[in-house]
DONU-953973 format. One line per field, with one value per residue (C-alpha): residue number from 1; chain; x, y negated, z. Coordinates in steps of 0.02 Angstrom, whole numbers, padded with zeros to 5 digits. Last residue first. Example, Ala and Ser with C-alpha at 12.3 -4.5 7.8 and 13.67 -1.06 7.14 Angstrom:
<nodes>
pos: [2 | 1]
unit: [A | A]
c1: [00684 | 00615]
c2: [00053 | 00225]
c3: [00357 | 00390]
</nodes>
This chain:
<nodes>
pos: [328 | 327 | 326 | 325 | 324 | 323 | 322 | 321 | 320 | 319 | 318 | 317 | 316 | 315 | 314 | 313 | 312 | 311 | 310 | 309 | 308 | 307 | 306 | 305 | 304 | 303 | 302 | 301 | 300 | 299 | 298 | 297 | 296 | 295 | 294 | 293 | 292 | 291 | 290 | 289 | 288 | 287 | 286 | 285 | 284 | 283 | 282 | 281 | 280 | 279 | 278 | 277 | 276 | 275 | 274 | 273 | 272 | 271 | 270 | 269 | 268 | 267 | 266 | 265 | 264 | 263 | 262 | 261 | 260 | 259 | 258 | 257 | 256 | 255 | 254 | 253 | 252 | 251 | 250 | 249 | 248 | 247 | 246 | 245 | 244 | 243 | 242 | 241 | 240 | 239 | 238 | 237 | 236 | 235 | 234 | 233 | 232 | 231 | 230 | 229 | 228 | 227 | 226 | 225 | 224 | 223 | 222 | 221 | 220 | 219 | 218 | 217 | 216 | 215 | 214 | 213 | 212 | 211 | 210 | 209 | 208 | 207 | 206 | 205 | 204 | 203 | 202 | 201 | 200 | 199 | 198 | 197 | 196 | 195 | 194 | 193 | 192 | 191 | 190 | 189 | 188 | 187 | 186 | 185 | 184 | 183 | 182 | 181 | 180 | 179 | 178 | 177 | 176 | 175 | 174 | 173 | 172 | 171 | 170 | 169 | 168 | 167 | 166 | 165 | 164 | 163 | 162 | 161 | 160 | 159 | 158 | 157 | 156 | 155 | 154 | 153 | 152 | 151 | 150 | 149 | 148 | 147 | 146 | 145 | 144 | 143 | 142 | 141 | 140 | 139 | 138 | 137 | 136 | 135 | 134 | 133 | 132 | 131 | 130 | 129 | 128 | 127 | 126 | 125 | 124 | 123 | 122 | 121 | 120 | 119 | 118 | 117 | 116 | 115 | 114 | 113 | 112 | 111 | 110 | 109 | 108 | 107 | 106 | 105 | 104 | 103 | 102 | 101 | 100 | 99 | 98 | 97 | 96 | 95 | 94 | 93 | 92 | 91 | 90 | 89 | 88 | 87 | 86 | 85 | 84 | 83 | 82 | 81 | 80 | 79 | 78 | 77 | 76 | 75 | 74 | 73 | 72 | 71 | 70 | 69 | 68 | 67 | 66 | 65 | 64 | 63 | 62 | 61 | 60 | 59 | 58 | 57 | 56 | 55 | 54 | 53 | 52 | 51 | 50 | 49 | 48 | 47 | 46 | 45 | 44 | 43 | 42 | 41 | 40 | 39 | 38 | 37 | 36 | 35 | 34 | 33 | 32 | 31 | 30 | 29 | 28 | 27 | 26 | 25 | 24 | 23 | 22 | 21 | 20 | 19 | 18 | 17 | 16 | 15 | 14 | 13 | 12 | 11 | 10 | 9 | 8 | 7 | 6 | 5 | 4 | 3 | 2 | 1]
unit: [A | A | A | A | A | A | A | A | A | A | A | A | A | A | A | A | A | A | A | A | A | A | A | A | A | A | A | A | A | A | A | A | A | A | A | A | A | A | A | A | A | A | A | A | A | A | A | A | A | A | A | A | A | A | A | A | A | A | A | A | A | A | A | A | A | A | A | A | A | A | A | A | A | A | A | A | A | A | A | A | A | A | A | A | A | A | A | A | A | A | A | A | A | A | A | A | A | A | A | A | A | A | A | A | A | A | A | A | A | A | A | A | A | A | A | A | A | A | A | A | A | A | A | A | A | A | A | A | A | A | A | A | A | A | A | A | A | A | A | A | A | A | A | A | A | A | A | A | A | A | A | A | A | A | A | A | A | A | A | A | A | A | A | A | A | A | A | A | A | A | A | A | A | A | A | A | A | A | A | A | A | A | A | A | A | A | A | A | A | A | A | A | A | A | A | A | A | A | A | A | A | A | A | A | A | A | A | A | A | A | A | A | A | A | A | A | A | A | A | A | A | A | A | A | A | A | A | A | A | A | A | A | A | A | A | A | A | A | A | A | A | A | A | A | A | A | A | A | A | A | A | A | A | A | A | A | A | A | A | A | A | A | A | A | A | A | A | A | A | A | A | A | A | A | A | A | A | A | A | A | A | A | A | A | A | A | A | A | A | A | A | A | A | A | A | A | A | A | A | A | A | A | A | A | A | A | A | A | A | A | A | A | A | A | A | A | A | A | A | A | A | A | A | A | A | A | A | A]
c1: [04656 | 04519 | 04447 | 04262 | 04182 | 04073 | 03995 | 03902 | 03713 | 03686 | 03615 | 03778 | 03876 | 03765 | 03791 | 03979 | 03992 | 03899 | 03729 | 03624 | 03507 | 03437 | 03576 | 03709 | 03760 | 03906 | 03933 | 04112 | 04105 | 04073 | 04260 | 04268 | 04358 | 04304 | 04347 | 04259 | 04230 | 04263 | 04257 | 04287 | 04104 | 04103 | 03921 | 03917 | 04083 | 04019 | 03857 | 03949 | 04068 | 03928 | 03829 | 03973 | 03924 | 04023 | 03923 | 03969 | 04002 | 03991 | 04147 | 04248 | 04314 | 04248 | 04266 | 04375 | 04243 | 04097 | 03981 | 03842 | 03899 | 03763 | 03873 | 04060 | 04119 | 04159 | 04191 | 04348 | 04431 | 04403 | 04479 | 04507 | 04393 | 04533 | 04572 | 04724 | 04693 | 04515 | 04474 | 04479 | 04425 | 04509 | 04412 | 04481 | 04374 | 04403 | 04586 | 04637 | 04778 | 04788 | 04969 | 05073 | 05171 | 05229 | 05253 | 05130 | 05068 | 04991 | 04819 | 04901 | 05007 | 04857 | 04754 | 04887 | 05004 | 04864 | 04826 | 05011 | 05017 | 04874 | 04971 | 05126 | 05021 | 04943 | 05118 | 05231 | 05363 | 05459 | 05452 | 05284 | 05211 | 05237 | 05101 | 04985 | 04976 | 04924 | 04844 | 04833 | 04722 | 04719 | 04566 | 04600 | 04477 | 04569 | 04548 | 04629 | 04781 | 04949 | 05101 | 05228 | 05309 | 05421 | 05446 | 05599 | 05611 | 05656 | 05813 | 05925 | 06114 | 06156 | 06011 | 05833 | 05802 | 05741 | 05583 | 05494 | 05333 | 05202 | 05151 | 05029 | 05020 | 04859 | 04832 | 04651 | 04580 | 04470 | 04376 | 04396 | 04579 | 04699 | 04824 | 04970 | 05087 | 04947 | 04997 | 05092 | 05100 | 05184 | 05350 | 05466 | 05638 | 05801 | 05967 | 06106 | 06238 | 06420 | 06546 | 06554 | 06453 | 06308 | 06168 | 06000 | 05826 | 05681 | 05507 | 05354 | 05283 | 05422 | 05549 | 05446 | 05444 | 05633 | 05725 | 05697 | 05675 | 05835 | 05940 | 05882 | 05908 | 06081 | 06137 | 06068 | 06162 | 06325 | 06307 | 06266 | 06428 | 06549 | 06553 | 06679 | 06546 | 06400 | 06456 | 06493 | 06317 | 06271 | 06131 | 06236 | 06328 | 06169 | 06147 | 06324 | 06287 | 06134 | 06229 | 06232 | 06221 | 06384 | 06438 | 06607 | 06542 | 06403 | 06233 | 06057 | 05905 | 05762 | 05718 | 05753 | 05630 | 05653 | 05502 | 05571 | 05566 | 05756 | 05772 | 05649 | 05739 | 05906 | 05833 | 05765 | 05628 | 05488 | 05312 | 05366 | 05476 | 05328 | 05226 | 05365 | 05365 | 05177 | 05185 | 05335 | 05237 | 05100 | 05226 | 05313 | 05146 | 05128 | 04984 | 04895 | 04775 | 04645 | 04645 | 04592 | 04718 | 04862 | 04853 | 04909 | 05060 | 05058 | 05191 | 05359 | 05436 | 05410 | 05554 | 05522 | 05341 | 05240 | 05128 | 04987 | 05023 | 04916 | 04758 | 04649 | 04699 | 04562 | 04574 | 04504 | 04594 | 04537 | 04641 | 04630 | 04678 | 04733 | 04734 | 04876 | 04971 | 05143 | 05159 | 05257]
c2: [01660 | 01789 | 01746 | 01786 | 01891 | 01843 | 01942 | 01817 | 01818 | 01629 | 01639 | 01720 | 01576 | 01450 | 01537 | 01552 | 01367 | 01315 | 01238 | 01126 | 01173 | 01041 | 01063 | 01167 | 01073 | 01075 | 00983 | 00986 | 00975 | 01163 | 01195 | 01331 | 01494 | 01597 | 01757 | 01780 | 01937 | 02042 | 01907 | 01979 | 01954 | 01764 | 01710 | 01702 | 01608 | 01477 | 01456 | 01438 | 01307 | 01203 | 01209 | 01157 | 00976 | 00923 | 00804 | 00625 | 00494 | 00609 | 00699 | 00547 | 00376 | 00338 | 00152 | 00178 | 00286 | 00168 | 00205 | 00328 | 00460 | 00588 | 00692 | 00722 | 00841 | 01024 | 01109 | 01009 | 01085 | 01262 | 01230 | 01416 | 01569 | 01695 | 01859 | 01969 | 02098 | 02098 | 01947 | 01881 | 01704 | 01639 | 01490 | 01378 | 01235 | 01097 | 01091 | 00940 | 00815 | 00664 | 00685 | 00673 | 00510 | 00518 | 00706 | 00834 | 00943 | 01090 | 01083 | 01094 | 01241 | 01329 | 01326 | 01334 | 01444 | 01567 | 01578 | 01609 | 01739 | 01832 | 01828 | 01901 | 02041 | 02074 | 02097 | 01993 | 02113 | 01979 | 02060 | 02149 | 01989 | 01904 | 02018 | 01997 | 01809 | 01712 | 01548 | 01381 | 01228 | 01089 | 00979 | 00825 | 00720 | 00558 | 00430 | 00272 | 00311 | 00260 | 00153 | 00102 | -00057 | -00096 | -00262 | -00320 | -00336 | -00505 | -00574 | -00537 | -00547 | -00374 | -00385 | -00320 | -00288 | -00115 | -00010 | -00083 | -00183 | -00134 | -00173 | -00064 | -00059 | 00020 | 00137 | 00129 | 00293 | 00344 | 00507 | 00696 | 00682 | 00764 | 00906 | 00862 | 00996 | 01121 | 01264 | 01420 | 01590 | 01732 | 01637 | 01652 | 01706 | 01633 | 01683 | 01598 | 01688 | 01654 | 01551 | 01422 | 01463 | 01572 | 01449 | 01481 | 01466 | 01539 | 01611 | 01542 | 01690 | 01820 | 01680 | 01603 | 01769 | 01783 | 01940 | 02076 | 01956 | 01863 | 02020 | 02105 | 01949 | 01920 | 02097 | 02079 | 01916 | 01994 | 02141 | 02021 | 01925 | 01974 | 02082 | 02040 | 02015 | 02132 | 02260 | 02123 | 02060 | 01916 | 01812 | 01669 | 01661 | 01602 | 01459 | 01402 | 01411 | 01301 | 01171 | 01181 | 01024 | 00973 | 01039 | 01108 | 01287 | 01247 | 01191 | 01246 | 01144 | 01250 | 01338 | 01522 | 01542 | 01705 | 01817 | 01988 | 02046 | 02059 | 01886 | 01809 | 01890 | 01823 | 01649 | 01637 | 01505 | 01629 | 01571 | 01390 | 01432 | 01509 | 01352 | 01244 | 01349 | 01327 | 01138 | 01129 | 01226 | 01095 | 00952 | 01035 | 01062 | 00874 | 00779 | 00647 | 00518 | 00460 | 00282 | 00345 | 00259 | 00227 | 00407 | 00394 | 00445 | 00368 | 00229 | 00294 | 00127 | 00176 | 00294 | 00397 | 00428 | 00476 | 00629 | 00643 | 00476 | 00454 | 00369 | 00519 | 00663 | 00788 | 00964 | 01068 | 01226 | 01318 | 01473 | 01590 | 01773 | 01902 | 02086 | 02213 | 02142 | 02218 | 02371 | 02356]
c3: [03233 | 03213 | 03042 | 03037 | 02900 | 02754 | 02610 | 02503 | 02475 | 02474 | 02651 | 02705 | 02630 | 02719 | 02885 | 02857 | 02814 | 02971 | 02946 | 02836 | 02694 | 02575 | 02447 | 02531 | 02687 | 02807 | 02971 | 03033 | 03223 | 03220 | 03196 | 03067 | 03026 | 02876 | 02783 | 02617 | 02516 | 02361 | 02227 | 02052 | 02000 | 02017 | 02030 | 02219 | 02221 | 02098 | 02194 | 02359 | 02288 | 02211 | 02373 | 02487 | 02527 | 02681 | 02791 | 02835 | 02970 | 03121 | 03058 | 03112 | 03060 | 02886 | 02848 | 02693 | 02612 | 02645 | 02791 | 02837 | 02714 | 02678 | 02566 | 02549 | 02415 | 02381 | 02213 | 02177 | 02331 | 02264 | 02092 | 02055 | 02046 | 02062 | 01974 | 01940 | 02075 | 02144 | 02246 | 02426 | 02471 | 02629 | 02698 | 02835 | 02900 | 03029 | 03079 | 03184 | 03156 | 03272 | 03324 | 03166 | 03173 | 03354 | 03346 | 03412 | 03271 | 03366 | 03285 | 03114 | 03169 | 03242 | 03083 | 02948 | 03048 | 03086 | 02901 | 02868 | 03006 | 02921 | 02759 | 02842 | 02920 | 02750 | 02681 | 02569 | 02504 | 02407 | 02236 | 02252 | 02323 | 02154 | 02083 | 02233 | 02214 | 02370 | 02313 | 02403 | 02415 | 02543 | 02571 | 02677 | 02776 | 02812 | 02950 | 03019 | 02909 | 02979 | 02942 | 03072 | 03131 | 03279 | 03365 | 03462 | 03649 | 03717 | 03794 | 03645 | 03655 | 03584 | 03461 | 03438 | 03621 | 03669 | 03682 | 03532 | 03545 | 03418 | 03241 | 03143 | 02953 | 02892 | 02745 | 02683 | 02620 | 02474 | 02494 | 02489 | 02540 | 02421 | 02417 | 02304 | 02236 | 02264 | 02378 | 02326 | 02409 | 02312 | 02318 | 02170 | 02227 | 02163 | 02243 | 02148 | 02044 | 02093 | 01994 | 02134 | 02287 | 02338 | 02302 | 02385 | 02313 | 02411 | 02400 | 02489 | 02584 | 02588 | 02607 | 02747 | 02840 | 02845 | 02903 | 02775 | 02631 | 02675 | 02701 | 02542 | 02438 | 02512 | 02471 | 02295 | 02269 | 02331 | 02213 | 02071 | 02088 | 02225 | 02379 | 02514 | 02644 | 02619 | 02748 | 02873 | 02852 | 02738 | 02812 | 02881 | 02716 | 02630 | 02754 | 02713 | 02526 | 02550 | 02651 | 02839 | 02944 | 03028 | 03198 | 03143 | 03159 | 03037 | 03097 | 03052 | 03001 | 02937 | 02777 | 02815 | 02958 | 03054 | 03070 | 03022 | 03203 | 03215 | 03137 | 03258 | 03405 | 03344 | 03320 | 03498 | 03508 | 03467 | 03424 | 03403 | 03254 | 03162 | 03196 | 03126 | 02968 | 02946 | 02968 | 02850 | 02719 | 02726 | 02709 | 02561 | 02474 | 02472 | 02552 | 02448 | 02521 | 02395 | 02328 | 02157 | 02043 | 02164 | 02230 | 02411 | 02514 | 02687 | 02696 | 02756 | 02705 | 02522 | 02481 | 02638 | 02582 | 02735 | 02742 | 02869 | 02952 | 03107 | 03170 | 03127 | 03013 | 02973 | 02907 | 02765 | 02711 | 02556 | 02523 | 02375 | 02389 | 02261 | 02304 | 02325 | 02474 | 02502 | 02613 | 02775]
</nodes>
């Protein structure tokens, strides 16, 4: 498939209710927050994990995924002895019989070809894999990058919840112990990403791959179903397409909450605010390299542009922007 030739910016707004959108394992798995602003922060690693997990759910058979070019490189795999694979072990899993026995740069090139042919996440996000001692590493820059921290549009209030555990706390206990977990009552999160057409020439990122990424963001977020993640719902996905070499930038900083009925930390649903998108629409309208917008929205999210209210696509159309619907 042909690599993408135009640049694309992604604005993805989703809500997390009564869950932990991104726990910090070095801080009791407390939801990550900015200590200065009080905003929730979601790492790019967490967002990519959501997308990867969605890809895995589409086809449980690894061999079929690999044959279709939709295997996931960064996932847990086991060695023959039952232990988790190291990076060099994962690399060896992609070297065909013809490539085995090669050394140095020839081995690295064989691995690169195999990984890019078989793994959609490598074509999207790049990859780094060691090949072993005295061997060159595979290093691929991903065409798609998300912000290191993707922030909520308001201050949040992490809450510690205690609950009864399933078992006794000791071998002679007569009562069940207690468990604790951190969650956020509510967070409206704005994630930002860029698909770079120049880097796509190296990994072969195609339009089909990019469409699957957008599907993974929307459907993968809705499908989060673990104890700490259930409560995520996608609300707005905007893909802004540009001529090669251009992007507007700072999309999340051009939207804000308006008409809040309660304080930031008391927000609990989309009924408590509207999303002000006027600054973003004006900036996009005035940016000559923009070629169009593709939009998906949950109508529960109420948008406004100044005095006008409506769906994002309606407001964008009223601003004179070319808009089409994402079919996810």
